[in-house]
C-alpha positions as CSV (number, residue, x, y, z in Angstrom):
1,M,-4.8,-17.7,10.6
2,A,-4.7,-17.0,6.9
3,I,-5.7,-13.7,5.4
4,G,-7.5,-14.1,2.1
5,E,-7.1,-12.3,-1.2
6,A,-8.5,-8.8,-1.7
7,S,-11.5,-8.2,-3.9
8,R,-11.0,-7.5,-7.6
9,I,-11.6,-3.8,-7.3
10,V,-9.1,-3.4,-4.5
11,R,-6.5,-5.4,-6.5
12,W,-7.1,-3.0,-9.5
13,Y,-6.5,0.0,-7.1
14,A,-3.2,-1.7,-6.1
15,Y,-2.2,-2.2,-9.7
16,A,-3.0,1.4,-10.5
17,G,-1.0,2.5,-7.4
18,C,2.0,0.6,-8.8
19,L,1.6,2.3,-12.1
20,A,1.4,5.7,-10.4
21,V,5.0,5.2,-9.2
22,V,6.3,4.8,-12.8
23,P,6.6,8.6,-13.5
24,F,8.7,8.9,-10.4
25,V,11.0,6.1,-11.6
26,V,11.3,7.6,-15.1
27,A,12.3,10.9,-13.5
28,G,14.9,9.0,-11.5
29,F,16.7,8.0,-14.6
30,R,17.9,11.6,-15.0
31,L,19.9,11.3,-11.8
32,P,23.4,9.9,-11.3
33,W,23.6,6.1,-11.1
34,Y,23.4,6.1,-7.3
35,G,20.3,8.3,-7.4
36,T,18.7,6.0,-9.9
37,A,19.5,3.0,-7.7
38,V,17.8,4.6,-4.7
39,V,14.7,5.5,-6.8
40,L,14.5,2.0,-8.2
41,G,15.0,0.4,-4.7
42,A,12.3,2.7,-3.2
43,A,9.9,1.9,-6.1
44,M,10.4,-1.9,-5.7
45,A,9.8,-1.7,-2.0
46,A,6.6,0.4,-2.6
47,W,5.4,-2.2,-5.1
48,A,6.2,-5.1,-2.8
49,L,4.3,-3.5,0.1
50,L,1.2,-2.7,-2.0
51,L,1.0,-6.1,-3.6
52,T,1.6,-7.8,-0.2
53,L,-1.4,-6.0,1.2
54,V,-3.8,-7.5,-1.5
55,R,-2.5,-11.0,-1.9
56,P,-3.3,-13.9,0.4
57,T,-0.9,-14.2,3.3
58,A,-0.4,-16.2,6.5
59,T,0.8,-13.2,8.6
60,A,-0.5,-9.6,9.1
61,V,1.4,-6.6,7.9
62,A,2.3,-3.9,10.5
63,L,-0.6,-1.6,9.7
64,P,0.3,1.5,11.9
65,A,3.3,2.1,9.7
66,V,1.3,1.5,6.6
67,W,-1.4,3.9,7.7
68,A,1.2,6.6,8.6
69,A,2.9,6.3,5.2
70,A,-0.4,6.2,3.3
71,G,-1.7,9.3,5.1
72,L,1.5,11.3,4.5
73,L,1.8,10.3,0.9
74,T,-1.9,11.1,0.2
75,V,-1.8,14.5,1.8
76,Y,1.5,15.4,0.2
77,G,0.6,14.2,-3.3
78,T,-3.0,15.5,-3.4
79,G,-2.1,18.7,-1.7
80,T,0.7,19.5,-4.1
81,L,-1.4,18.8,-7.1
82,L,-4.3,20.9,-5.8
83,L,-2.3,23.8,-4.5
84,H,0.2,24.2,-7.2
85,G,-2.0,23.3,-10.1
86,T,0.9,21.7,-12.0
87,V,1.6,18.0,-12.3
88,S,5.0,16.8,-11.2
89,A,6.3,13.3,-11.2
90,G,6.7,13.3,-7.4
91,A,3.3,14.6,-6.6
92,L,1.6,12.3,-9.1
93,A,3.5,9.3,-7.7
94,A,2.9,10.2,-4.0
95,G,-0.8,11.0,-4.5
96,G,-1.7,8.0,-6.6
97,Y,0.3,5.6,-4.6
98,G,-1.0,7.1,-1.3
99,W,-4.6,6.7,-2.3
100,A,-4.0,3.1,-3.5
101,L,-2.1,2.3,-0.3
102,L,-5.1,3.6,1.8
103,V,-7.5,1.4,0.0
104,A,-5.3,-1.7,0.2
105,A,-4.5,-1.1,3.9
106,L,-8.2,-0.7,4.7
107,S,-9.0,-3.9,2.8
108,H,-6.1,-5.8,4.5
109,Q,-7.3,-4.6,8.0
110,R,-10.9,-5.7,7.3
111,R,-9.8,-9.1,6.0
112,R,-7.4,-9.6,8.9
113,N,-10.1,-8.8,11.4
114,A,-12.5,-11.1,9.7
115,A,-9.9,-13.9,9.7
116,A,-9.2,-13.3,13.4
117,H,-12.9,-13.4,14.2
118,R,-13.2,-16.7,12.3
119,H,-10.2,-18.1,14.1
120,V,-11.5,-17.3,17.6
121,T,-15.1,-18.3,17.0
122,R,-14.4,-21.7,15.5
123,P,-15.4,-24.7,17.6
124,G,-12.8,-25.7,20.1
125,A,-11.0,-22.4,20.1
126,T,-10.4,-20.5,23.3
127,P,-12.2,-17.2,23.4
128,H,-9.1,-15.3,24.6
129,A,-6.7,-16.7,22.1
130,R,-4.1,-14.2,21.0
131,V,-4.4,-13.6,17.3
């Protein structure tokens, strides 16, 4: 069961989410070398997750963990920006990335469900096949 590529607008949301993490990375360069390494590692993992959700893939991503991370980042980033009224690198990165992750996760879930439905309903497939 292959999951297709996301629509163009969802891919643009994902690219914007990757860019939203850049201020966090830039702020990380003021840390000692080990802090910078942790920030770069976290940013690369975030970019990989977001881009994995929008590209064609043969397997599904564990969406409960993605939904939890997206929800927490969105609430933290948006709440911090709205309540404090000042823009910080962490709040901007968390809010922008969180919203992009929500859009990408929803798109991935819808494409995965559609692929599973196509897989089960094709001629010769058993109706109770595990997908």
